[in-house]
N, C-alpha and C positions, 0 to 999 in steps of 0.2 A: 691501873694506877692513873687515875685521871685528875685527882686533886692533890695538892701538896699535903693535906692532912691525911692522905692515904699512905704516905710514906711510913714504913715501919721504923722501929728504933734502930735496927741494923742499917737501914738505908740512910737514916739521918747521920749515923756515925761515918758512913762512907762519904756522904756529902761534906761533913765537917773535915774529914781527912783530905778531900780534894781542895777545899777552901784553904786549909793550912798549907798545903803544897803550893797553891797559887800565890799565897802571901810571900813565899820564899823566892819567887822568880824575878823580882826587881830590886831588892835592897842592894845587891852587889853593884848595880849601875846607879840607882837613885841616890845612894849615899855619897857618891863621889863629888857631885856639884856642891852641895852644902858644906862639905868638909874640905874642899880644895884650899880655901884661904888658910886653914890650919896646917895642911900637909905641905904646901909649896915651900915655906921657909925652911922646914927641916929636911925635906927630900930634894930640894932644889929642882922641882919639876917645872919645865916650861909648859905653856898652855898646849903646845903641840904634843908633848909627852903625856900630859894629863888626859888629852882627848882619847888616847889609846885605851884608857880604862873604861870608856863607854863604847868605843868603836869595836874593840875585839869581841866582847860578848855578843853584840848584834851581828857581827860577821860570822861568828860561830853558829848563831841561830839560823842564819841564812843557809850556810853550807850544811848544817846538821839536818835540816829538813829532808834532804835528799837521801840520807841513809838511815835515819832513825826508824822509819817504818820497817826496813829490812831487819834491823836489830830486834824489833818487836816480834817479827815472824820467827826469828831464830831462838830467842830467849824468853819471849812472853812479855806482855805489857807490865806485869807486876815487877819483874826483875829489872826491866829498863828504868822504870820510874824510881825504884828503890836505889839502884846504884847511881843513877843520875842525881838523886837527892843527896846521897853521900858525897858526891863530887862537889856539889854546891856548898854543902856544910864545910867540907875540908878546905875549899878555896876561901870561904869567908873567914874561917878561924885562922888560917895561915896569915892573913893580913895583919894580925896583931904583932907578928914578928918581922914584918916587912922592913928592910933596911934601905931599899932603893926602888927606883922605877921598875927595874927588871922583876923584882919579887911581885910587885903589884900587877905588872903586866901578865905574868904567868898565872896569877890567881884569876885574873879577868878571863883568860882563855879557858881555864878549867871550868869556871863558873858558867861561862857562855855555852860550852859544850853540854854541860848538865842541863841548863835551861832549854837548849834546843831539843834534847831528848824528851824532856817532860812535855814541852809544848806540842811536840809532834805526836805523842802517844796518848796523852790524857783525853783529847776530844774523842778518840775512838772508844776509849773506855766508857766515857759518858754516854755516847750514842748507843752502845751495846747494853749497858746496865740500866738505862732509864727510859728507853723507848720513846714514847710520845712526849714524855716530860724532859727529854734531853735538851731542848732549847732553853727551858727554864733553868735547869742545872748549869748549862753552859753559860748562861747569863750571869749566874752567881759566881762561877769560876772566873770568867773574864773580869768581872767587877772586883773580885778579890785580888787579881793580878795588879790592877790599877790602884786599888786600895793599899796594897803593899808598898807600891812606889810612893803614894801620897803620905803614908805613915812614916816611911823612912825619910823622905825629903823634909817633912815637917819637924821631926824630932832629932835628926842627926846632930845638928849644931848645938841644940840644947843639951843633948847627951854628952857631947864632947866638952862643953863648958862645965857641966856638972861633974864629970869624971876627971876633968883636967887632962884629957887624953883623947886625941882624935883616933888613936888605935882602938880604944875600947868602943867608940861609937861606930867605927868601920867594921869591926869584927864581931861585935856583940849580937848582931842579927843571926848568928849561928844558933841562938836559942830557938828561933822560929823553926829552923831546919831540923833540929833535934826533936821538937814536938811533932812536926809533920812526919818524921820518920817513924816515931813510936806509934802514931796512929795509923800510918800506912802499913806498918808491919802487922797490925791487928787485922788488916783486910786481906791478908795473904791467901786465905782459903777462898775468899769471894772473888779474887782477881786472878789467882795463880793459873787456873785452867781456862780462863776466858779466851775463846778463839779470836785470833786477829784477822779481821776481814782483809781479803786480798782483792786487788783491783787489776783487771786486765790492761788497763791504760795507765802507763807510768807517767809521773809528772813531766819528765823531760820530753815525752812524745808530743807535748804541746808547743815545743820550741819552734816548730815549722810554721806556726800560725802568727801572723802579725798582730792580731788582736790579743793574743796571750802576752806579748811583749808590751803592748799598750797598757793592759791591766796591771802587769808587773811594775811598769814604770810609774803608773799612778799610785799604786800602793807604796812603792819605794819612796817616792817624793813626799807622800804624807808622813811616812815613818821618819824621813829626814827631819821634818819639822819637829816631831816628837823627840828624837834623840838629841837634837841641838838644844832645845829648851831644857831637857833633862840634864845635859852636860854643862850648859853655860849660863842659864838664866840667873842662878844665885851669884855666880862670879861677876856677872854684868852689874847686878845691883849692889854688890859690895863695892865695886868701882864707883858707883853712883853715890856712895856714902851711907848705904844701909848697913845695918849690923848683919853678921853671919846668921843669927837666929831669925831676924826679920826676913832676910832673903830666902832662907829655907822655908819659912812659912808661906812666902809668896809662891814658891814652886809647889808646895802642898796644896794651896788654893787652886792653882792651875790643874793639878791632877784630880782634885775633888770635882772640879767642873767637868773634867773628862768623864768621870764616872757618871755624872748626871746626864751628860750628852750621849754617852754610850748606851744608856737606857732609853732615852726619849727619842733620839734621832732615828734609830731603826724602826721604832714604833710608828713615827710619823711617815717614814718612807714606805712602810709596809702597806699603807692604805692604797697605794697604786703601784703597778709594776714598774712604771717609769720613776726612777729614783732621782732624776736630775734636778728637779726643783729644790729638794732638800739639800742635795750635795752643793748646789750653787750658793745657797744661803750660808752654809757652813764655810765654804771657801771665802766668801766675803768677810765673815767674822775672822777667819785666819789671816787674811791679807791685812785687814784693819789692825789686828792685834800686833803683828810684826812691825808695821809702819809706825804704830803708836809708840812702841818701845824706843824708837829713834826720835820721833817728833816731840813727844812729851813723856819722858821716862818717869817723871814724878807721879804720873797716873798709873803706876804699875798694877794696882789692884784691878783697874778696868781692863788693861791690856791682857793681863794674865787670865782673867775670866773669859774674855773673848777667845783667846787662844785655846783655852781648855775646852770651851764649847765647840769650837771649830774642829780641832784635832781629834777630840774625843768622839765626835760623831762620825768623822770621816774614816777613822780606822775600821770600825765594823762595817760601814757602808761599802767601803772599797772591796771588802771580802764578800759581802752579800751580792754586789754587782757581779763579781767574778763567778759566784755560784749560779747566778741567774743565767749565765751563758750556756749552762749544760743542764739538761733535764734529768739525766741518769745520776743518781747519788754518787756512784763510784767515780764517774767521770768528773763530776763537780768537785769531789774531794781531791782528785789528782790535779785538776786545773788550779785549785786554791793552793795546793802544795807548791806548784810551780811558781805561782804569783808571789807567795810568801818567801820562797827560797831566793828568787831573783831580787825581790823587793828588799828583804833584809840585808842581802849582800850589798846592794847599792847604798842603802841607808847607812850602813856601817861606816862609810867614809865621810859622812857629813860632819860629825864632830871633829874629825882630824882636819878637814878643810877649814872649818870655822876656827879651830885652834891655831892653825897656821896663819890665817888671815889676822887673827888677834895679835900673834907675835910680830907680824910684819907691819901692821897698821896701828898697833896700840889701841885698838878699839873693836868692839863687837858690832858696831853699827852697820858696817858693810855686810856682815853675815845676815843680820836681821832684814836689811833691805833686799838682799838676794832671796831670802825666804818669802818675803812679800811678793816679789816678782814671780817666784815659783808658784805661789798660790794663784796668781793670774793665769799662768800657763796651765795649771790644773783646771781652771774654769773652762778654758778652751777644750781641753781633753774631755772633760765631763760632758760637754754638749754632744759628743760622739756616741755616748752610751744610750742610744735609742733602742729599747727592747724589741722593736719591730724587726731589727736587723741582726739580732743576736745569733740566731741559728745559721744565717748565711756566712757569718764570719769564721766558721769552722768547717766549711764545706771543702 
């Protein structure tokens, strides 16, 4: 199977199933920001409380990384993805009947655990089912995750306005989960008996190496930037006088630029083993975007585009650099699991901190400037990723 046109009809159905599953992994988080102006008056949510709806799924993703693989060994990849998708669907549907912050918070936790299970298991399925074409399919899968976020962010406020209900716009994405489950169920025979690869090196075994923590911190800080714009960019622009619909479209633009950069940046970086030049350019874009939100917020289209290009490219590159540190595939996978587990756990708290700062200072500007400063810190960290010394960092 060396060309995309060599995929059989059954293979394309499996790919479509994986893409649909990927589309369900971000609406539970991406819908909160655009709908927050509709939700706050009825539920009396503070910005700190609202931040939990983005924070908790990300925290669950970080913690879930460390035990999802063991669940796959016990029950099989098919069963883990199936029941995790049911959890995401149930949590999404439950939001229609939410009567307060507690209901929404519980749904966020359940959805986050489901997302963690899927994201931990699906890459292994892709690698085993598609062989040399796995990077291509993995690219489609990751792009579909971001596309799901972009679709949700762009349409949520319009849906709420059309339906005259934020509840419909928040819970209606369960339709995607149902479609994904139906198609995934059709793949039961293809996935049910798929062996789950075991690694002798566990993710937490990398905790004794300083470089592992540096990589995890780098990934975590990049993810902090993503989770903060996902949670608060629409609310910030509503405060600037933009409509809820226009603010949601701005976040959608940012996420679309992430998709573009997610394709282009790894390709540019792959031309040399040293990824630092591309990473530094992306970090400059990220720093400029966050500073621009404060200095000239009226130019939101420009800053959102720069942030999307910067964050969208840094997300895959931070994982690629982590994998570069290990030659053996199993060891590389374990190191990447450690990086994601610690990184997502760290990033989960950034929307909460930004929401607290907003409640205290009555402005998001401080948070945007802090993230610009973090981008500068990441530039310093990126200069240390010299491939010549990768092997020595784990001796």
